N, C-alpha and C positions, 0 to 999 in steps of 0.2 A: 306575663303576656296578657294584654287586654283583648277582649273578644269582639273587636269592632266589626270585622267582616261578618262574623256569625250573627251579630245583632242586627245588621242590615237585612240579612235573609229572614230573620225572625220577624222583623218589622213588617215586611211585605207578605208574610205567610208562605214564603217560597222555600220549603225545606224538603223537596224531593228532586233529586238530580242523578244523573250518571256520575261515576267517579271523576271522569274527565272534567266535568263542570264544577264538581265540588272542589277539586284542586284549584281551578281557575278562580272561583269565587272566594275561597277561604285563604288562599295565598299561604303565608307562613303559619296560619292557624290550622292548616289541613293536617299536618302530621300529629300534633297532640290531640286533635279532635277526631281523627280517623276512626277510633274505636267506637264513636257514637253514630257511625253510619251503618245502618242495617239494610241488607238487600231485601227488596220486595219481590213479588212474582211478576212485576210489570216490566216488560221489555221496551226500551226506547225504540221509536221508529226511525230516529235519525242519530247520526254521529257527526261530530264536528269535522270540518275539512282537515285533511292532512296534506303534507307536502307533495305526496305523489298522487293526490286526487285532484290536482290542478286547481286547488282552492275552492272546490265545490263541496257542498255538504253531502255526506254519504247517507244513502238510504239503507235501512237495515231490514232484512227479512230472514226467515228461518228456512233452512234446507236440510232435511235428513238429520234433524237434531243439532245442526250447526248454525251459527249466526254469520250471515254473509252481508258484507257492505258493498254496495255498487253506486256508481254515479250514472244517473239516467243519461242516455245518449252517448255513452262512452263504453270502452271495453274494460274500464277499471273494475277490479274485483278484489276484495280482501276478506279474509276470515277473521272474525272478531271473537275474543274470549267472552264467556258469559259475564265475567266481572266488568267487561267494557260496556256492555249494553244493558245490564240490569239496573233499574232505577234503585237508588239507595235513599232511604229516608233517615233524616236526622232523629236520633233517639232523644226526644225532649223529655220523656219520662225519666230516663237515666240522668239527664242533665238536672232535672228537678231534684232527684234524690241526692246526687253528689253535691250539688250546690248547697242544699239545705244542711247536709252533714258538715260542710266547711264553714257555714255561717252559724251553726248552732241552732238551727230551726228544726221543727218537726214537720217533715214533708206531708202535704195533703195527698189524698188518694183520689182515684177517679179517672175516668176516661178523658183523654185529650184528643179531640178530633182535629183534623188537619186545618179546618177553617174556623176553629174556635177563636174568638177574639179575646176572651178572658179565660185564664187558666188559674184555678185555685192552686197556689204555689206552696205555701207553708204557714206555720203558726210560730210566732216568736213570743216567748214568755218574758215580759218586762220585769215583773215581780211575781212572787208566788201567788198564783190565783188570778193574775192579770195577763191575759194573752191577747196578742194582736194578730189579726189575719193578714196574710200577704198574698197579693194577686199579681200575676204576670199578664200584662196586656200584649197581645199579638196584633198583627196588622189588619188592614182593611180600610174602610172609609174612616180615616182617623178621627176627625172631629165628631162626626155623628156617632160612631160606635163608642168612642171614648166617653162621651157624655151619657149616651143612652144605655149602652150595654155594660159599662164598667161602673161609672159613678152612681147612676140611678139604682143599681143593684146594691152598691155599698151603703147608700143612704138608709136602706131598709134594715141593715144589720145593726144590732145593738152591741157596739164595741166601743172601747175607749178611744180608738182611732183605727186608721187603716194605712197600710203601706202598699203602694202600687208601683211595681216595676214596669217601666216602659223600655223598649230596646235602646232608645237614646232620647235626648231632650230636644232634638232638632224641630219636632213638630208641635212642641208645646206652644200655647199662646197665652196671653194675659188672662183671658176669661177662664180658661181651664185652670190655671194656677190659682186664681182668686177663688174660684168655686171650691177647689180642693182644700185650700186653707180654711175656708169657712166651715167645712164639714170635717176638719181634722184629718185630712187625707194627705199623706206625704208622697209626692211623686219622686221616684228615684230612677235615674238613668242606669239601666243594666250595664251598659258598656263602660261606665265610669267606676263602678263599685265591685265588679267581678273580674278577677284575674285567674289565669291558669298557671299554677306554679308548682313545681315538683310533683306533677301528676295529679294535682288536686285543684278544686275550685275554691279559692280563698277570697276574703274581702280585701279590697284595697284600703289605704288609709282614709280615703274619702268616705267610706262606709261609716266610720266613727263620726265624721262630721254630720252626716245625714241623721244618724241616730241621736246625736246631741240635739239637733234641730227638732226631731220628733218628740223627744222627752219634753222640750220646751213648749212644743205645740200642744201637747196633751196635759201640760202643767204638772208634770211629775218630777220629783227630785232625781238628779242624775246619779246613777250608780257609780261606785268608786272607780270602776275601770274606764269610765268616760270622763272622769275629772282629771283635767290636765295636770301633770306633774310640773313642778317648778322647772323652768328651762335651766340647763346646766351653765349656759353662757348668756348673760343678759346685761344690757345697759339701757334703762328706760326710766322715764319720769313717772313716778307714782306718788305725786305730791313732792317728795324729795327725789333726788336721783338714786336709783338702785343699781348697783353694779354687782353682778354675780359671776364668779369664776370657779367652776367646779362646785365644791360644797361650801364655799365661803362667800359671804355677802358683805358689801361695803355700802354705807349710806353717805351721800354727799348733799350739801345744802341745795335747795331747789334753785336759788338764784346764782349759782356758780355757772359761768359760761363754759368753763373747760370741758365738762362732760358732754355738752352739746356738740362741740367740735369733734371730740373723740367719737361720739355716736355717729356723726355723719361720715367720718373716715371709715369706721367699721362697716357702714352700709355699702361702701364702695371699695372693696379690697383691690389693691393693685392699681388704683387710679390716682394720679397726681393732681393736686389742686393748688393753684397759686393762692397766696394768702388773701388777696383781694377778693377773688371768687369765693373762697371758703368763708370769709367774713360775711359777705353779702348774702350768701345762700343760707348760712346758719342763723345769723343775727337779723337778717332782713332789713338792714340799715346801711347807709353809706359807710365807707371804711373810716371816716373821720369821727364817727360818733363815739362819745366817751362811754366807758363802763361807769355805771352809776352806783356801783356797790364795791365792796372790798371782798377779798378772799379770806374767810375766817378760818384759817388753818393755823392753829396754835398761836393765834394773835398776830400772824404775819399778813399785812395788807399788801395789795399790789402796789409797787412803787409808783410815785406820782409821774415819773417819766413815761410810764406806759399808759397813762390815762388821758393825756391832753392832746391838743392838735398840733399845728405847725411849730409852736414855740415850746414843745416838750423839752425837758432838760433831764440829764442823767444825774440824779442827786446821790448823796452819800449812801442812802439806804439801798438804792438800786445797785450802786457799785458793790456794796457789801454782798448783796444777793448774787450778783454775777460772779464775784470772786469765789464765793462759797460753791457755786455751781461748777466753776472751773476745777476746783479741787476734787469735786465728786467725779467729774469727767476724767480726770487723770487716773483715778482708781478704776473707773469703768473701762478705760482704754487698756490698762494693764490686764484686766480680766479678759477682755475681748482678744487681746494679743495671745494670751495664754491658751484660750479656747480656739484660736484661729477662726474667729467669727468675723468674716469680712464685712457682712452687712452691718453688724454693730459698729465695727471700726469706722466705716464710712459715715454712719450717722453721728458718731461721737466727734469725728474730725470736723464735720460740717458745723455742728453746734459749737465746738470749741473755737473755730475760726470766727464764727459770727459774734460770739461773746467778746472775744479778744478785740475784734474790730470795733465793737461798740465802746469798749473801754478806752481804746486808743483815740477814738474820735471825740471823746468827751474832753480830753486835754486837761491841764491844770491839776491842782491837788485833789485829794479825796473830798474835800468840802468846798471845792470851787467849781460848781457845775457849769457846763457849757451846753450849747444847743446841739441837738441831734438833727442832722439835715435831711436824711432820706426817709420819706413817709412810708415806703414799703418796708424798710427795716423796722420802723416803729410799729407798724401793723403786725409784722411777723413776730416781733417781740411780745406784743400784747397777747396774740393767740398762743404763742409758745408758753408764756408765763401761765396762762390759764390751764393749758394742758399739763404743764409740769406740776402745778399745784395739785391738780386732780390725781396725777400719777403718784405723787408723793403721799397724798392722803390714802390712796389705795394701798401703797407699799406699807404704810404703818399698820394696816389691818391684815394685809395678805401679801407678804414679800414676793411670793411666786407670781401672783397676778401683776404686781407692779413691775417686776422685771420683764414680764411678757409684753406689757404695754411699751416699756422703754425700748425693747428690742425690735418691736414691729411697727412703731409709729415714727416716721421720719418727720422732723420738726424744723425744716428749713424754710426758705422762701416758697418752695413747693413742698406741700405736706402730703403724706401718703401712709396708708396702712398696708404693710407688706408682710403678710403671714407666710410662714413656710408651708403650713397646712391650714386650709380654711376651717374655721370653727363655725358651728351652727348658732349664730348669734340671734337672740330675740331682742329686737331694737324698737319695739312699738308698745 
């Protein structure tokens, strides 16, 4: 749970209320933070309106050791419990200690006055002997106090850098951020990096991102815990195409278009794309544009029938490739039927019918090519060929990954990535 409501109160320095108001202000944060509300010796003079007080605010006074609420000018009278009328103060000292414990900081000590604008919060050890002070900024005249009371104080300190927590980032402006960076001060919004979980104040994942930014700001090497591990599932261009599935990695040539189509489908799970839209989005060119390269997979080039424009032909090489694929599909269909995999069966049947239709439309003998008429079919075949070459290449290195791609990527006129369970893909 993020502490958004609590941070708003800290921002304005308003952290003394009766319990009724604490419940109203904190909302769902009230229950986990209730233990931080300390009763003071101050009694509220007013109590919020209740249903039977005719919507009027109740005036509180003491009679014989009891607290009585009345509505001026009426006969309304109610006895209130001490817990109702005693002002409770938020225990920011305890918050400081528990948060520092959760973040691995050493909490600072010292008095925190109600209207303090800057609170010494903690010290964070970056490396042995290198410590960074952390300050919490509380509310007030934001721009004036932030510049004068926070940053001017920090400038005088001799430290490698400084971290300043603000309740949120809503009141930052460009000048403050620019000045902070100049003096190696990292501004961190408290409500984005602190969460209350399992009874503890713990950092959110965003905290690591801020810490990485801080290490870069002060020009220090990142410790191992902040060095990002290789993503488990990835398809990204790193010079060549890099495909990672679990603990296995496959490299594909940079000029292969197949991985680019697969990458875009993986970015949009469950979304169907017509082949014309897919081509134009991924390739950035009209659908009639030729591929200007071949697929260098075990010496197999893309058939000429999939390269040209309106006069494309289905030649012997393309026919051989299609017939080879039909045989593979027959085996895949048997396996899908055995596994009762309806999604795979639907994909296989769709591809099977498409290839069979293309072969039938060619007419003539194996070496007597004919025209292919439908440009959408040609375009679909171009994209499918590229995807299939990439999947086959992956399968040669990682059969499990190749099978996953075959089962989840629909390769018809409308193409789609349909995973049973979404994987956390790194695609950039």
